[in-house]
C-alpha positions, 0 to 999 in steps of 0.5 A: 500500500502506498503512503498516500493511501495509508493517511488518505486525505489528511496527508494531502491537506498538510502538503501546502497552505490553505487559501485562508492561511494565505489571506491572513498572511496577506492581511497581516503584511498589508496592515504592517505596510500601512503602519510603516507608511503612516509612520513615514508620513508622520515623520515627514510632517514632524520634519517640516514642522521642525524646519519651519520652526528653525527658519522662524528662529533664524529669521527672528534672530537675524532681524535682532542682529540687524537692529543691534547693528543699527541701534539708533533707529526704531524698527517697529513693524506690525503684523499685516504691514507689507514691506515698503520700498527701500533703497538698495543698501548693499550697493549704495551707502544708506543712512541709518533710517534707510538701512532700517527700512531696507532691513524691514523690507528684507525681513518681511519678504524673507518671512514669506507672506509678501514674496509676490509683492514688487519690493520682494520681487526686486530683492529676489531679482538683485539676489538679495533674497533666494528665489521662491522656487529654490527656497520655500519661505515660511507658509503665510509667514509674517512678523511684528517688532515691538519695543516696550517701555523698558526698552525690551524688543519683542520679535514675533514670527508667525506662520501656518502649519498643516491644517491651518494651525497658526504657530508663532515664536516670540524672541525678546532682547535688549539691543 
């Protein structure tokens, strides 16, 4: 008697995987791949958020340094105030007031909300600001500079993250 005939259908069944086992395996692998993809998306979002935060800090400290270099002029700027036309202080001598206007225009353009304005386009054309397609600014980035009665300067930078969540940082300094 042959081996197949002795154990009958039981041996034939053990020879391979059943369709149910295969479907369960595919389901488990699919859940694992979806979990890995969700983790990757979450990591990318966290990376973008950290990049925006770093960019906001850099821009805040940059304008504070510019204010320290030109301490005789008030740099007060409000949220929503677009950059004004300013002379090109990189190629020509400027007075402290003109330099402050230039610094404010450069800063407002670098924040991102006003990159399409003529002042910002001029700064990009003169290679004083990176082109938008080479360097994405803060999404809807804007800023304000206030000086309180004690002489403390507060620089606030705000931007919008995914899901229309507004984020901001506030830096304080005595120039």
